C-alpha positions as CSV (number, residue, x, y, z in Angstrom):
1,M,71.3,86.1,68.2
2,Q,72.2,87.6,71.6
3,M,75.9,87.4,70.9
4,T,75.3,89.3,67.6
5,E,73.4,92.1,69.4
6,R,76.1,92.2,72.0
7,G,78.8,92.4,69.3
8,R,76.9,95.2,67.5
9,A,76.6,97.1,70.8
10,M,80.3,96.8,71.4
11,W,81.1,98.0,67.9
12,H,78.7,100.9,68.4
13,T,80.3,101.9,71.7
14,S,83.8,101.6,70.4
15,L,83.0,103.6,67.2
16,A,81.3,106.4,69.3
17,S,84.2,106.5,71.7
18,A,86.8,106.6,68.9
19,F,84.8,109.3,67.1
20,R,84.6,111.6,70.1
21,T,88.3,111.0,70.9
22,A,89.3,111.8,67.4
23,L,87.0,114.9,67.4
24,A,88.6,116.2,70.6
25,C,92.1,115.6,69.2
26,T,91.0,117.4,66.0
27,I,89.8,120.4,68.0
28,V,93.2,120.5,69.8
29,G,95.1,120.1,66.5
30,A,93.1,122.8,64.7
31,A,93.6,125.2,67.6
32,T,97.3,124.7,67.9
33,L,98.1,124.3,64.1
34,Y,95.7,126.8,62.5
35,G,94.6,128.9,65.5
36,P,95.4,132.6,66.1
37,E,98.7,133.7,67.4
38,W,97.4,134.4,71.0
39,I,96.4,130.7,71.3
40,L,99.8,129.5,70.1
41,R,101.4,131.9,72.6
42,F,99.6,130.5,75.6
43,V,99.1,126.9,74.6
44,A,102.8,126.1,74.4
45,F,102.5,122.4,75.0
46,P,100.0,120.8,72.6
47,A,101.3,117.4,73.4
48,F,99.9,117.7,76.9
49,S,96.6,118.9,75.5
50,Y,96.4,115.6,73.7
51,V,97.4,113.7,76.8
52,T,94.6,115.5,78.8
53,V,92.1,114.5,76.1
54,I,93.1,110.8,76.3
55,L,92.9,110.8,80.1
56,I,89.5,112.4,80.3
57,I,87.5,111.4,77.2
58,T,88.3,107.7,76.8
59,D,84.9,105.9,77.0
60,A,83.5,109.0,78.7
61,T,80.0,110.3,79.2
62,L,78.8,113.9,79.8
63,G,79.1,113.3,83.6
64,D,82.7,112.0,83.2
65,T,83.6,115.1,81.2
66,L,82.0,117.5,83.6
67,R,83.9,115.7,86.4
68,G,87.0,115.9,84.3
69,C,86.7,119.7,84.1
70,W,86.6,119.9,87.9
71,L,89.5,117.4,88.3
72,A,91.6,119.3,85.8
73,L,91.0,122.5,87.7
74,Y,91.8,120.8,91.0
75,A,94.9,119.2,89.6
76,T,96.1,122.6,88.2
77,C,95.7,124.2,91.7
78,Q,97.7,121.3,93.2
79,S,100.6,121.6,90.8
80,V,100.8,125.0,89.2
81,A,100.5,127.3,92.3
82,P,103.2,125.5,94.3
83,A,105.4,125.3,91.1
84,I,105.3,129.1,90.7
85,I,106.5,129.6,94.2
86,T,109.2,127.0,93.8
87,L,110.5,128.4,90.5
88,R,110.6,131.9,92.0
89,L,112.5,130.8,95.0
90,I,115.0,128.5,93.3
91,G,115.3,130.3,89.9
92,P,115.1,128.3,86.7
93,A,118.7,129.2,85.8
94,R,119.9,127.2,88.9
95,L,118.1,124.0,88.0
96,T,120.2,121.0,87.3
97,A,119.2,117.4,86.5
98,G,119.4,116.5,90.2
99,T,117.6,119.5,91.6
100,T,114.9,119.2,88.9
101,A,114.3,115.5,89.8
102,L,114.3,116.3,93.5
103,A,111.8,119.2,93.1
104,A,109.5,117.1,90.9
105,A,109.7,114.1,93.3
106,L,108.7,116.3,96.3
107,A,105.8,117.9,94.4
108,A,104.6,114.4,93.2
109,F,104.8,113.1,96.8
110,L,102.5,115.9,98.0
111,V,100.0,115.2,95.2
112,V,99.8,111.5,95.7
113,L,99.8,111.5,99.5
114,P,96.1,112.0,100.2
115,N,95.6,108.6,98.6
116,N,91.8,108.2,99.0
117,L,90.7,111.8,98.8
118,T,91.8,112.7,95.3
119,H,90.5,111.1,92.1
120,L,93.0,109.1,90.0
121,V,92.5,111.3,86.9
122,A,93.3,114.5,88.9
123,K,96.5,112.9,90.2
124,R,97.6,111.9,86.7
125,I,97.0,115.3,85.3
126,A,98.7,117.0,88.2
127,L,101.7,114.7,87.9
128,G,102.0,115.3,84.2
129,Q,101.9,119.0,84.8
130,I,104.7,118.7,87.4
131,V,106.9,116.9,84.9
132,L,106.4,119.5,82.2
133,I,106.8,122.5,84.5
134,Y,110.1,121.4,86.1
135,V,111.8,119.5,83.3
136,I,110.9,122.1,80.6
137,G,112.1,124.8,83.0
138,Y,115.4,122.9,83.4
139,I,115.7,122.6,79.6
140,N,115.1,126.3,78.9
141,G,117.1,127.4,81.8
142,A,117.2,131.2,82.3
143,E,114.8,131.8,79.5
144,T,112.0,130.2,81.6
145,E,109.5,132.6,83.1
146,P,108.7,131.5,86.7
147,V,105.0,132.6,86.4
148,M,104.1,132.4,82.7
149,H,105.7,129.0,82.2
150,P,103.4,127.1,84.7
151,L,100.5,129.1,83.4
152,R,101.2,128.0,79.8
153,V,101.1,124.4,81.1
154,A,97.7,125.2,82.7
155,A,96.5,126.7,79.5
156,S,97.5,123.6,77.5
157,T,95.5,121.5,80.0
158,A,92.5,123.8,79.7
159,L,92.5,123.4,75.9
160,G,92.3,119.7,76.3
161,V,89.4,120.0,78.7
162,I,87.5,122.4,76.5
163,A,88.0,120.0,73.5
164,C,86.6,117.1,75.6
165,V,83.5,119.1,76.5
166,L,82.8,120.1,72.9
167,A,83.4,116.6,71.6
168,L,81.0,115.1,74.1
169,L,78.2,117.5,73.0
170,V,78.5,116.7,69.3
171,P,76.2,115.5,67.8
172,F,74.4,114.8,71.1
173,P,75.6,114.2,74.6
174,R,76.3,110.7,75.8
175,L,74.7,110.5,79.2
176,A,75.8,108.2,82.1
177,T,72.1,108.1,83.2
178,C,71.1,106.6,79.8
179,E,73.9,104.0,80.1
180,V,72.8,103.0,83.6
181,K,69.2,102.9,82.6
182,Q,69.9,100.8,79.5
183,S,72.1,98.4,81.5
184,S,69.5,98.1,84.2
185,K,66.9,97.3,81.5
186,E,69.2,94.6,80.0
187,I,69.9,93.1,83.4
188,G,66.1,92.9,84.1
189,Q,65.7,91.0,80.8
190,N,68.7,88.9,81.5
191,V,67.4,87.9,85.0
192,T,64.0,87.1,83.5
193,T,65.5,84.9,80.8
194,R,67.7,83.1,83.3
195,V,64.7,82.4,85.6
196,K,62.9,80.8,82.6
197,L,65.9,78.8,81.6
198,Y,66.4,77.5,85.2
199,M,62.8,76.6,85.4
200,K,63.0,74.8,82.1
201,A,66.0,72.8,83.3
202,F,64.3,72.1,86.6
203,C,61.2,70.7,84.9
204,A,63.1,68.9,82.1
205,E,62.6,65.2,81.8
206,D,66.1,64.4,80.6
207,A,69.5,65.5,81.8
208,T,70.8,66.6,78.3
209,S,68.1,69.3,77.8
210,A,68.5,70.4,81.4
211,M,72.3,71.0,81.1
212,A,71.7,72.8,77.7
213,S,69.5,75.3,79.5
214,V,72.0,75.6,82.4
215,S,74.8,76.3,79.9
216,Q,72.7,79.1,78.3
217,A,72.0,80.6,81.7
218,R,75.7,80.6,82.6
219,E,76.5,82.6,79.5
220,L,73.8,85.1,80.4
221,S,75.3,85.2,83.9
222,R,78.7,86.2,82.5
223,M,77.0,88.9,80.4
224,S,75.1,90.2,83.5
225,S,78.4,90.5,85.4
226,K,79.7,92.9,82.7
227,L,76.4,94.8,82.8
228,Y,76.8,95.3,86.6
229,Q,80.3,96.5,86.0
230,T,78.9,99.1,83.5
231,I,76.4,100.3,86.1
232,K,79.2,100.5,88.7
233,R,81.4,102.4,86.2
234,Y,78.8,105.1,85.4
235,Q,76.9,105.6,88.6
236,P,79.4,108.1,90.0
237,S,79.1,110.1,86.8
238,M,75.4,110.3,87.2
239,R,75.8,112.7,90.1
240,W,77.5,115.2,87.8
241,E,74.6,115.1,85.4
242,R,72.0,116.0,88.0
243,L,72.4,119.7,87.6
244,P,71.4,119.6,83.8
245,F,68.6,117.2,84.8
246,K,67.3,119.8,87.2
247,I,67.7,122.6,84.7
248,W,66.0,120.9,81.8
249,R,63.7,118.6,83.9
250,W,64.8,115.4,82.3
251,Q,63.7,112.2,83.8
252,N,66.3,110.7,86.1
253,V,66.9,107.1,86.8
254,N,66.7,105.4,90.2
255,D,70.2,104.8,91.6
256,N,69.0,101.9,93.7
257,K,67.6,99.8,90.8
258,G,71.0,98.3,89.9
259,E,71.7,97.4,93.5
260,K,68.3,95.7,93.9
261,L,68.8,93.8,90.7
262,Q,72.2,92.7,91.8
263,S,70.8,91.5,95.2
264,M,68.7,89.0,93.2
265,E,71.9,87.3,92.0
266,I,72.2,85.3,95.2
267,A,68.9,83.5,94.6
268,L,69.8,82.8,90.9
269,R,73.2,81.3,92.1
270,G,71.2,79.1,94.4
271,M,69.0,77.9,91.6
272,E,72.1,77.2,89.4
273,M,73.7,75.4,92.4
274,V,70.9,72.9,92.4
275,L,70.9,72.3,88.7
276,A,74.7,72.2,88.4
277,S,74.9,69.4,91.0
278,K,73.0,67.2,88.7
279,S,71.1,65.8,91.6
280,P,68.1,63.8,90.3
281,I,64.8,65.3,91.4
282,P,62.3,62.5,92.5
283,S,59.6,62.3,89.9
284,S,56.9,62.1,92.7
285,L,57.7,65.7,93.7
286,L,57.2,67.0,90.1
287,A,53.7,65.7,89.5
288,G,51.4,67.5,87.1
289,E,49.7,69.9,89.5
290,V,52.9,70.8,91.2
291,K,54.7,71.5,87.9
292,D,51.8,73.7,86.8
293,G,51.9,75.5,90.2
294,I,55.7,76.1,89.9
295,K,55.2,77.6,86.4
296,N,52.5,79.9,87.8
297,M,55.0,80.9,90.5
298,Q,57.6,81.6,87.8
299,E,55.2,84.0,86.2
300,R,54.7,85.8,89.5
301,V,58.4,86.1,90.0
302,I,59.0,87.4,86.4
303,L,56.2,89.9,86.9
304,S,57.7,91.3,90.1
305,I,61.1,91.5,88.4
306,K,59.6,93.5,85.5
307,R,57.9,95.8,88.0
308,V,61.3,96.5,89.6
309,N,62.6,97.4,86.2
310,N,59.6,99.7,85.5
311,I,58.6,97.7,82.4
312,P,54.9,98.5,81.5
313,Q,52.8,95.4,82.0
314,P,49.2,94.5,81.0
315,S,46.6,94.3,83.6
316,V,47.4,91.6,86.2
317,T,45.4,88.4,85.7
318,P,44.2,86.3,88.6
319,E,46.8,83.6,87.7
320,T,49.7,86.0,88.2
321,D,48.4,88.2,91.0
322,L,51.2,89.0,93.4
323,E,49.0,88.8,96.4
324,K,47.6,85.4,95.6
325,P,49.3,82.6,97.6
326,D,51.1,79.9,95.7
327,E,48.9,76.8,95.7
328,C,51.8,74.5,94.9
329,L,53.7,75.6,98.0
330,Q,50.7,75.2,100.2
331,T,50.9,71.4,99.6
332,L,54.3,71.3,101.2
333,Q,53.5,70.4,104.8
334,E,56.2,67.8,105.7
335,I,59.9,67.9,106.1
336,P,61.8,65.8,103.5
337,E,62.6,62.3,104.7
338,T,65.8,61.9,102.7
339,S,68.5,64.2,101.4
340,Q,67.6,63.4,97.8
341,E,64.5,65.6,98.2
342,L,66.4,68.6,99.6
343,P,67.4,70.1,96.2
344,F,63.8,70.3,95.1
345,Y,62.8,72.2,98.2
346,F,65.9,74.4,98.1
347,F,65.1,75.4,94.5
348,L,61.6,76.5,95.5
349,F,63.1,78.4,98.4
350,C,65.4,80.3,96.0
351,L,62.4,81.1,93.8
352,R,60.5,82.4,96.8
353,L,63.6,84.3,97.9
354,L,63.9,85.9,94.5
355,E,60.3,87.1,94.7
356,T,60.8,88.4,98.2
357,I,63.9,90.4,97.2
358,S,62.2,91.8,94.1
359,T,59.1,93.0,96.1
360,A,61.1,94.3,99.1
361,K,61.2,98.1,99.7
362,P,64.7,99.7,99.5
363,E,66.3,100.5,102.8
364,E,68.2,103.7,103.5
365,N,71.9,103.4,104.2
366,K,72.4,105.5,107.3
367,G,75.9,104.6,107.9
368,S,77.4,105.7,104.6
369,V,78.0,109.3,105.7
370,K,80.0,108.2,108.7
371,S,82.1,105.8,106.8
372,K,83.1,108.4,104.2
373,S,84.1,111.1,106.8
374,R,87.8,110.7,107.0
375,S,90.6,112.7,108.4
376,W,93.5,113.7,106.1
377,V,95.8,112.8,109.0
378,S,94.7,109.2,108.7
379,D,96.5,108.9,105.4
380,W,99.8,109.1,107.3
381,D,100.1,105.3,107.5
382,S,103.0,103.2,106.3
383,K,100.8,101.3,103.8
384,K,99.0,104.5,102.6
385,V,102.2,106.5,102.3
386,M,104.0,103.8,100.3
387,P,102.3,104.6,97.0
388,A,103.4,108.3,97.3
389,I,107.0,107.2,98.2
390,K,107.2,104.8,95.3
391,L,105.8,107.3,92.8
392,S,108.0,110.1,93.9
393,L,111.1,108.0,93.7
394,S,110.2,106.5,90.4
395,L,109.4,109.9,88.9
396,G,112.5,111.6,90.2
397,L,114.8,108.8,89.1
398,A,113.1,108.7,85.6
399,I,113.5,112.4,85.2
400,F,117.1,112.3,86.3
401,L,118.2,109.4,84.1
402,G,116.1,110.7,81.2
403,S,117.7,114.1,81.4
404,L,121.1,112.5,81.5
405,Y,120.4,110.5,78.4
406,S,118.8,113.4,76.4
407,K,118.3,116.7,78.0
408,P,115.8,118.0,75.3
409,N,113.7,114.9,75.6
410,G,114.1,114.2,79.3
411,Y,110.4,114.8,80.1
412,W,109.4,111.8,78.0
413,A,110.9,109.5,80.6
414,G,108.8,111.1,83.4
415,L,105.5,111.5,81.6
416,P,104.8,107.7,81.2
417,V,105.4,107.3,85.0
418,A,103.1,110.3,85.8
419,I,100.1,109.6,83.5
420,S,100.0,105.9,84.2
421,F,100.0,106.2,88.0
422,A,97.8,103.7,89.8
423,A,96.9,103.9,93.5
424,A,96.2,100.2,93.8
425,R,98.8,97.5,93.5
426,E,99.4,96.2,90.0
427,A,101.1,93.3,88.4
428,T,104.4,95.2,87.9
429,F,105.9,93.3,85.0
430,K,102.7,92.7,83.2
431,V,101.7,96.4,83.3
432,A,105.1,97.6,82.3
433,N,105.1,95.2,79.4
434,V,101.7,96.3,78.0
435,K,102.7,100.0,78.4
436,A,105.9,99.4,76.5
437,Q,104.2,97.5,73.8
438,G,101.4,100.1,73.5
439,T,103.9,102.9,73.3
440,V,105.9,101.1,70.6
441,I,103.0,100.1,68.3
442,G,101.4,103.6,68.7
443,T,104.7,105.3,67.9
444,V,105.3,103.0,64.9
445,Y,101.8,103.7,63.6
446,G,102.5,107.5,64.0
447,V,105.8,107.3,62.1
448,M,104.1,105.3,59.3
449,G,101.3,107.8,59.1
450,C,103.7,110.7,58.8
451,F,105.6,108.9,56.1
452,V,102.5,108.1,54.0
453,F,100.8,111.5,54.6
454,Q,103.8,113.7,55.2
455,R,102.4,116.5,52.9
456,F,98.7,116.3,54.0
457,L,98.3,117.3,57.6
458,T,94.5,117.1,57.5
459,V,94.7,113.5,56.3
460,R,97.1,112.7,59.1
461,F,94.4,113.7,61.6
462,L,91.8,111.5,59.8
463,S,94.2,108.5,60.1
464,L,93.9,108.8,63.8
465,L,90.2,107.6,63.7
466,P,90.9,104.0,62.9
467,W,93.8,104.0,65.4
468,F,91.5,105.2,68.2
469,I,89.0,102.5,67.3
470,F,91.8,99.9,67.5
471,S,93.0,101.4,70.8
472,T,89.5,101.2,72.2
473,F,89.4,97.5,71.5
474,L,92.9,97.2,73.1
475,S,91.7,98.9,76.2
476,K,88.8,96.4,76.5
477,S,91.0,93.3,75.8
478,R,92.4,91.1,78.6
479,M,95.9,91.1,77.0
480,Y,96.5,94.9,77.0
481,G,93.8,96.5,79.2
482,Q,93.4,100.2,79.8
483,A,97.2,100.8,80.4
484,G,98.1,99.3,77.0
485,G,95.2,101.0,75.1
486,I,96.0,104.5,76.5
487,S,99.7,104.1,75.8
488,A,99.0,103.1,72.2
489,A,96.6,106.1,71.7
490,I,99.1,108.6,73.1
491,G,102.0,107.1,71.2
492,A,100.2,107.7,67.8
493,V,98.6,111.1,68.6
494,L,101.9,112.7,69.8
495,I,103.4,112.2,66.3
496,L,100.4,112.6,64.0
497,G,98.9,115.6,65.9
498,R,102.0,117.9,65.9
499,K,104.5,119.5,63.6
500,N,108.0,121.0,63.8
501,F,109.3,118.5,66.3
502,G,112.0,117.1,64.0
503,E,112.2,113.9,62.0
504,P,109.4,111.5,63.1
505,S,111.7,108.5,63.1
506,D,114.3,110.3,65.3
507,F,111.6,111.4,67.7
508,A,110.1,107.9,67.8
509,I,113.4,106.4,68.8
510,D,114.1,109.0,71.4
511,R,110.6,108.6,72.9
512,I,110.8,104.8,72.9
513,V,114.1,104.9,74.7
514,E,112.9,107.5,77.2
515,T,109.7,105.5,77.8
516,F,111.9,102.4,78.5
517,I,113.9,104.4,81.0
518,G,110.8,105.6,82.8
519,L,109.2,102.1,83.0
520,S,112.5,100.5,84.1
521,C,112.7,103.0,87.0
522,S,109.2,102.1,88.0
523,I,110.0,98.4,88.1
524,M,113.3,98.9,89.9
525,V,111.7,101.1,92.7
526,E,108.8,98.6,93.0
527,L,111.2,95.7,93.5
528,V,113.4,97.6,95.9
529,L,110.7,99.1,98.1
530,Q,108.0,96.5,97.9
531,P,109.6,93.3,96.7
532,T,106.5,91.2,97.6
533,R,105.5,88.8,94.8
534,A,101.9,88.7,93.7
535,A,101.9,85.0,94.7
536,N,102.7,86.0,98.3
537,V,100.0,88.7,98.3
538,A,97.5,86.0,97.0
539,K,98.6,83.8,99.8
540,L,98.0,86.6,102.3
541,E,94.6,87.3,100.8
542,L,93.7,83.6,101.0
543,S,94.5,83.7,104.8
544,R,92.4,86.9,105.2
545,S,89.5,85.2,103.4
546,F,89.6,82.3,105.8
547,H,89.7,84.8,108.7
548,A,86.6,86.6,107.3
549,L,84.9,83.2,106.9
550,Y,85.7,82.4,110.5
551,E,84.2,85.7,111.7
552,W,81.0,85.2,109.7
553,A,80.6,81.6,110.8
554,S,81.1,82.6,114.4
555,L,78.0,84.9,114.2
556,F,75.6,82.0,113.9
557,G,74.0,81.2,117.2
558,A,75.2,84.6,118.7
559,K,72.0,86.5,117.8
560,P,73.8,89.2,115.7
561,S,72.1,92.2,114.4
562,K,71.3,92.5,110.7
563,A,74.0,95.2,110.3
564,E,76.6,92.8,111.7
565,I,75.6,90.1,109.3
566,V,75.7,92.4,106.3
567,E,79.1,93.8,107.4
568,S,80.5,90.2,107.7
569,Q,79.1,89.4,104.3
570,K,80.7,92.4,102.7
571,K,84.0,91.8,104.4
572,L,84.2,88.2,103.1
573,R,83.1,89.2,99.6
574,S,85.7,92.0,99.5
575,H,88.5,89.6,100.5
576,L,87.4,87.1,97.9
577,T,87.4,89.8,95.2
578,A,90.9,90.7,96.3
579,L,91.9,87.1,96.2
580,K,90.7,86.7,92.6
581,K,92.5,89.8,91.5
582,C,95.8,88.7,93.2
583,T,95.5,85.3,91.7
584,E,95.2,86.8,88.2
585,E,98.2,89.0,88.9
586,A,100.3,86.1,90.2
587,Q,99.5,84.2,87.0
588,A,100.8,87.1,84.9
589,E,103.9,87.5,87.0
590,P,107.1,85.7,85.9
591,S,108.4,83.1,88.4
592,F,112.1,83.8,87.9
593,W,113.9,81.6,90.5
594,F,110.8,81.1,92.7
595,S,108.6,78.1,92.6
596,P,105.7,78.3,90.1
597,F,102.5,79.7,91.4
598,N,99.8,77.1,91.8
599,A,97.0,79.1,90.1
600,S,94.6,76.2,89.5
601,R,94.4,75.3,93.2
602,Y,93.8,79.0,94.1
603,E,91.1,79.2,91.5
604,K,89.4,76.1,92.9
605,L,89.7,77.5,96.5
606,F,88.2,80.8,95.4
607,K,85.2,79.0,93.8
608,S,84.7,76.8,96.9
609,L,84.9,79.8,99.3
610,C,82.4,81.7,97.1
611,I,80.0,78.7,97.4
612,M,80.6,78.6,101.1
613,A,79.8,82.3,101.4
614,D,76.6,81.8,99.3
615,L,75.5,78.9,101.6
616,L,76.1,81.0,104.7
617,Q,74.0,83.8,103.2
618,F,71.2,81.4,102.3
619,S,71.3,80.1,105.9
620,S,70.9,83.7,107.2
621,H,67.9,84.2,104.9
622,A,66.3,81.0,106.0
623,I,66.9,81.8,109.7
624,G,65.3,85.2,109.2
625,F,62.2,83.6,107.6
626,L,62.0,81.1,110.5
627,E,62.3,83.8,113.2
628,E,59.4,85.7,111.6
629,Q,57.2,82.6,111.6
630,G,58.3,81.7,115.1
631,K,57.1,84.9,116.7
632,G,54.3,84.3,119.1
633,N,54.6,80.5,119.2
634,S,54.6,78.5,122.4
635,P,57.8,78.1,124.6
636,Q,57.9,74.4,123.7
637,C,58.1,75.4,120.0
638,K,60.8,77.9,120.6
639,E,62.8,75.3,122.6
640,I,62.6,72.9,119.6
641,L,63.7,75.8,117.3
642,R,66.7,76.4,119.5
643,D,67.7,72.7,118.9
644,V,67.8,73.4,115.2
645,D,69.8,76.6,115.9
646,Q,72.2,74.5,118.0
647,D,72.7,72.0,115.1
648,L,73.5,74.9,112.7
649,K,75.7,76.5,115.3
650,S,77.6,73.3,115.8
651,L,78.2,73.0,112.1
652,T,79.2,76.6,111.6
653,Q,81.5,76.5,114.7
654,S,83.3,73.5,113.1
655,I,83.5,75.5,109.8
656,G,84.9,78.4,111.8
657,L,87.5,76.3,113.5
658,L,88.5,74.9,110.2
659,A,88.8,78.3,108.6
660,K,90.8,79.6,111.6
661,S,93.1,76.7,111.3
662,F,93.6,77.3,107.5
663,E,94.1,81.0,108.2
664,E,97.2,80.1,110.2
665,I,98.4,77.2,108.0
666,T,98.3,79.2,104.8
667,L,100.5,81.9,106.3
668,L,103.4,79.5,106.9
669,K,106.3,80.2,104.7
670,S,107.6,76.6,104.8
671,L,107.1,73.6,107.0
672,D,110.8,73.2,107.6
673,A,111.1,76.7,109.0
674,F,108.1,76.0,111.2
675,E,109.6,72.8,112.5
676,K,112.8,74.7,113.3
677,A,110.7,77.3,115.2
678,L,109.1,74.5,117.3
679,V,112.6,73.1,118.1
680,K,113.9,76.6,119.0
681,N,111.0,77.2,121.4
682,D,111.5,73.7,122.8
683,N,107.8,73.1,122.6
684,S,107.0,69.4,122.6
685,S,103.6,69.6,124.4
686,W,101.5,69.8,121.3
687,D,100.7,66.1,121.2
688,I,99.2,66.4,124.7
689,E,96.8,69.1,123.5
690,L,96.0,66.9,120.5
691,G,93.3,65.0,122.4
692,K,91.8,68.1,124.1
693,T,91.5,70.3,121.1
694,P,88.4,69.8,118.9
695,N,89.3,68.3,115.6
696,P,88.4,70.9,112.9
697,S,88.6,68.3,110.1
698,F,85.5,67.3,108.2
699,S,87.1,64.3,106.6
700,S,87.1,62.2,109.8
701,P,84.4,59.5,110.2
702,E,82.7,61.2,113.1
703,S,82.2,64.4,111.1
704,E,80.6,63.0,108.0
705,P,78.1,65.4,106.5
706,E,75.5,62.7,106.2
707,K,75.4,62.1,110.0
708,I,75.2,65.8,110.6
709,L,72.4,66.1,108.1
710,N,70.4,63.2,109.6
711,T,70.5,64.7,113.1
712,Y,69.4,68.0,111.7
713,L,66.5,66.6,109.8
714,Q,65.2,64.8,112.9
715,H,65.2,68.1,114.8
716,C,63.5,69.9,111.9
717,R,60.5,67.6,112.0
718,G,60.1,68.5,115.7
719,V,60.2,72.2,114.8
720,A,57.6,71.9,112.1
721,D,55.3,69.8,114.2
722,G,55.6,72.2,117.1
723,M,54.8,75.3,115.0
724,F,51.9,73.6,113.3
725,R,50.5,72.3,116.7
726,A,50.8,75.9,118.1
727,E,48.8,77.2,115.2
728,E,46.0,74.7,115.8
729,E,45.9,75.3,119.6
730,R,46.0,79.1,119.4
731,E,44.0,80.9,116.7
732,E,46.0,84.2,117.0
733,V,49.2,82.3,115.9
734,K,49.4,82.3,112.1
735,V,52.1,80.2,110.6
736,D,53.0,79.9,106.9
737,K,53.5,76.2,106.9
738,S,55.0,76.1,103.4
739,Q,57.5,78.8,104.3
740,V,58.6,76.9,107.4
741,V,59.1,73.7,105.4
742,L,61.0,75.5,102.7
743,S,63.2,77.4,105.2
744,L,64.0,74.3,107.2
745,S,64.7,72.2,104.1
746,A,66.9,75.0,102.6
747,L,68.9,75.0,105.9
748,G,69.2,71.2,105.5
749,F,70.5,71.6,101.9
750,C,73.0,74.2,103.1
751,V,74.1,71.9,106.0
752,E,74.8,69.1,103.5
753,K,76.6,71.4,101.0
754,M,78.7,73.2,103.6
755,G,80.0,69.9,104.9
756,Q,80.9,68.8,101.3
757,E,82.5,72.1,100.5
758,A,84.5,72.0,103.8
759,I,85.9,68.6,102.7
760,E,86.8,70.1,99.3
761,I,88.5,73.1,100.8
762,E,90.4,70.9,103.2
763,E,91.7,68.8,100.4
764,M,92.7,71.8,98.3
765,V,94.5,73.5,101.2
766,K,96.4,70.3,101.7
767,E,97.4,70.2,98.0
768,V,98.5,73.9,98.2
769,V,100.6,73.3,101.3
770,Q,102.0,70.1,99.8
771,S,103.0,71.9,96.5
772,E,104.8,74.6,98.5
773,N,106.6,71.9,100.6
774,P,107.2,69.0,98.2
775,S,109.7,67.3,100.5
776,S,107.4,67.2,103.5
777,H,104.5,65.0,104.5
778,V,101.5,67.3,105.1
779,N,99.0,66.5,107.9
780,L,96.8,69.6,108.4
781,H,95.4,68.6,111.8
782,E,98.9,67.9,113.2
783,I,100.1,71.3,111.8
784,S,97.1,73.1,113.3
785,C,97.8,71.6,116.7
786,K,101.4,72.5,116.6
787,I,100.5,76.1,115.6
788,R,98.2,76.4,118.6
789,S,100.8,75.0,121.0
790,L,103.4,77.4,119.6
791,Y,101.4,80.5,120.2
792,K,99.5,79.5,123.3
């Protein structure tokens, strides 16, 4: 039933987006085909009006369109004003294919250079304007007016922007605020349903029904990820809608609600971690009163989640009062004797953590202003300048070769390069492939539409509606993505939305060839200037992820501030996100003469590193709870608490050493080259250091997770006894015994799982290194010692 509603919502969104796109294109077409003479005199390039519409209105809201107006104005100032000066200085009559390409390349370089300060849509519009201004000026030669020609390009852009605004207002505006509010509401319902499913699986008496509930929850988790992406997509657009909100006094939506709901995901992942491990819960722990108490706790958590989502609730009953302590948790007074009981306690800890997060007050982010204040000069960095260099060379080469092939159609080689510019690194061959396919199928559809409706121009416009629907689905598909969907939409509208451009079939062939020239230039420049394979970038991101894990693990026992912990968490998460993206790019990239990319191993490493990051975050929460309960206790109690900290510090230091070792190992290009480097440096002392250097391996007998866990549990009992004894001796000391037991048990669960994941990571790294060096015997500890001896 949920999948049906989701499918209907997707159809509704796609139809609405296609309708508005078709309406905007119809407005452009009506103005340029049937409009008064003065419009035709100023809007000399209706093709670029269509391109502007596609760039701005695709899946847009009112906020996106208002922002698009500003971005189009900013792009016009970037491109038109300098072009007028350039054309007056050079003179259009003196333009050649070479000077045109050079002028366009220099102008494009200046547009792209402030990489992080200009929106991507503004850059694409400005680059498209640059192509038209210089190439059309070269085509028309002396007939080109240095001032009016760039202004006509600006007028064509303005018509597209006006059409977008009108289309977004009919029949009623689509608001980013409503999209975020609806997504937040659906996420709240999603989280509530998942909590119920996890509780149902936790209390289930047989494994089959438990895993069925977990499977349902996993599907809901995937749906929630898309909802979070929707919120992230539309939150910037909400700022552009605040002015109308203030004018008409509409109700705004809380921007922090989505962030707070997303912060609950860590607790839900912990609950799923327990259930997915299929660890049997001892039946003695789930007695009748305890099970009823857990269900009451579930209702409290659900109520707090609904309050976060501003869902009206009936009057609170005593059974679900948020201020009433959980009776089932008050019975937890002893640390678990065995590791088999830890999953039960960890699940309850996650449930309590979920309630704590949902009832916490939002914190102000004071450091955001400072992080956003940047100097334009800071963009002069080799890595940041590289996108501008690549784009300018690609665009200049495409214009030059396209003009040599066909001077009247030379700008069609530069436009695909300009309007598909991406600031971030892309899978070169995959993106070029989907752009080419989208252009071809869109152009073929346009030629067929002209053939069928060659005498009925109005019907030709109507035939664009089903194509825009199809292009919207292409944009949301994994096969084509946004690049393929936009290319397909532009390919069709440039033929069906114009007249007097010659035979459609001839134009289609010329445009396909020119597009191929432009995409080929992009690929060639990418391979020459930045010949790094996506597989090598994924390898580098894996090493960076290990380094971030090392930094986070090193914080334990060092008494870091909350800001330092949050910063380390964000750094590791960002590197893991980049690792996932690079892994997907490497899978889509052809291997050619290189060894195939081991995608399955990288995916498993990504999952294990994500689990390790979650476990470290759970440990931070548990330590925070213990520090709150430990305030005011006796020195003896604090000393015992330090023993537990020392156990956790010892484990995290071992994990940090392991991560540091893997950071260096994964950067090795080949073991043979590494051995030659050892011989060249005449370094044979590594075996002496072997006995002095701590062994970072978790697979050795002395580092078994079970032994580490047993030592930890012994110290935990001392901590709990010390805290409870301090409460009995001193009345002013109030200790939440259940919270202490849950936090210590959660740390025990994390200690056990971190040891297990460390072993998994070690085995997978070994398999990755072995697959890259099939002729060598891989011993990770030996390699690590050699690396340290080489660089000491």
